[in-house]
N, C-alpha and C positions, 0 to 999 in steps of 0.2 A: 562252206569251204572245209576241206579235210586238211588237218595239219598234223605234223609229226614233230615231236620235241627231240631235237638233237643239239648238243651243245658244242660240237667240234666246229671251229670256224673254217671256212673254205672260201676261196676267191677264184674268180675266173678273169684272166687278163682281157681287157676291152680291145676289140679289134674294130676299127672304124668302118671298114668295108668288108663285104663278103669274101671269104677265103674259100673258094670252091676248088678243092683239090682232090687228088685221088683218094686220100683218106676218107673224105666225106662220102664219096661215091661207094667205096668199099664198105663203109659202115652201113649205109642204106641198103646195099645189096644183102648183107648179112641179116638185117632186120626183115627184108622182104622174103628171103629164103626160109625164114623161120615160120612164116605164115602163108597160108594158101591165098592165092589171088588169081583173078581172071585177067586175061589180056585187055588192055584199055582200048576203047573204040576211038573213033575220030575225035579230035580235040583241037581247039585253036592254039593251044600252047605248043611250044616246041619240045618241051620235056614230056615224056610219057608219065602220066599219073596212074597210080594203081589204087583201087579201093583198099582202104586200110581200116576196117571196122574193129579195131582192137584197142584195149586200154593202153594209155600212155601216161607215164608219170611226168608231171610238169613242175619244175622248181624255179621260182622267180630269181632273177639276178638284178640287183640294184644298180643304179647308175655308176657307183664306184667299183662295181665288179664283184661285190660280196654276194655270196649265194645264200638265199633265205631258205635253208633246208626245212625249217619249222613250218613253212607255208606251202610245202609240196602238196599238190592235188592230183587226182586221177581224172583224166578226161577220156573221151571216146574218139578215136581217130576216124577221119572221113577219107582223105586221100593222102598219098605220099609220093614224092618224086625225088630225083637226085638233088634237086634244088630247094625243096621245101615240103611243107606239111600243112594240112588244115584239119581241124578237129571240132567236136561239139563240147560245149560245157554249159552249165546252168546259168552262167552270168558272163558278162564281158570281163576279160582279164585286164587289170590296171597296169600291168608291167609291159615294158617294151621288149625286154630280152628275158628269155627263159631257157632252161636246160630241159630238153625232152629226153627221157630215159626209157629204155626197154631192156628187159632181162634177156641176156644173150644165151646162146646154146650151151655155153660152158658154165652157166650160173652167175657169171659176172654181168655187170650192167653196161650197156652200150649207150652213149650219150652224145647229143649234138646241141650246140648253142643255136637257138632259134631267135631271129629278129621278127617279132610279131608286127605285121604291117596292116592288118585289117580285121574287122569284126562286124558281123551283121546278125540281126535277129532272125530267127526262123519262125515259121507259122506255128510251130509246136511249143513255143515258149522257151526254147533253147537258143544258144548263140553259137555261130560258127566263127572260129578264130583261125587265122592263118598267117604264115610268114615264110621267110627264107632261112635256110641253114647257113650259118656263118662259119662254123668250124667244129671239129671233133674236140670234145672236152672230157675230162674225167667225170664220171657220174657221181653226184653227191649221195646216191643211194647205195653205193658200195659200202658205205659206213653205217647204214641204217639196219636195224634189226629186222629180219625177215618176218617175224611174228607181228611186228608193228605195221609192216606193209600189208600183210594179209588182213589185218583188222581194218585198215583204211579202205581196202577194196570191198570188204563186207559192208562197210557203212556207206559206201558210194552207191549211187543210183544203180538199180538192177540193170546190167548191161543188155540183157535180152529185151527187156521192155523198152529201154532207151533206144536201141537200134531199130526195133520194130516201129516205134512211133516217129523216129527222126529221119530215117533214110528212105528215099523213094524206092519203090519196089525194083526199079530197073538197076539200081546200084547195089543191090544186096548180093548178087552173084553167088559165090561160094561162101558166103558169110556163115561161120560156124554158130553165130548167135541167132541166126534167123530160123524161126520155126514157121513153116508154111501155114497160111490161114486155113 
């Protein structure tokens, strides 16, 4: 697990039910516009899911709403929709709520509170985790040193190799990490 030591306390107010509002939709659209994606095919879900094979910074939130910045990890996205997100990681995550953060086009971080609802093992020794967005929140990474984040990304699993081994060929689409065999 990759951790970053930051001493500034931070809390997120607990919201007992999903607050799916225009702010969440707008935030997801900004995230999607920043990355290339292909149109989704037929799906049983009502929301359109987009392949999202990009790094995501995940920061745990404890039951009392305190943000555990020192436990921030980098995961690899799988899909994103206006209601939720799923991603790959090397182990199941023990936290129910996390803050998912992405660097925005202006250099500031975009963040959404995510309620993790499921986890399953893949045939490649990784785990898929997923859940629903609850609300837009301030990112704890706005206060973290960029050099420290760059170092955590360097220490994380090589994203090209990770995506190549984890994602089925049909989902790679316009994946910038995919190198044809």
